[in-house]
Phi, psi and omega in degrees: 000144184280160189286318178299328182286325190278329189222059183289320178299310183301310185296314185295318176298323179288326178293321170304312179288332177287323174298310181302307180298323178298313181295307181303313177305308181296332180274353184244347183243143186277141186297322190288329180270335181229067179289318184291318180288329179294321182293316178296317181294323174298316177303319175296315183302323179281313195279335185296309177296334169297314184291320177297321181293321179297309179300320191293320189264352184286000000 
């Protein structure tokens, strides 16, 4: 059994939480003082909806 089929609400909530935390981090931290962390937060912000869509349709 696929993980998303077994826990759809949990995975969706985790994706929403990742996007929110990433957005809050990017809005509250300056890019020049935290470049690596901001790049990580941006990558999570972009990749989380893509991963969720893949899990939901797989």
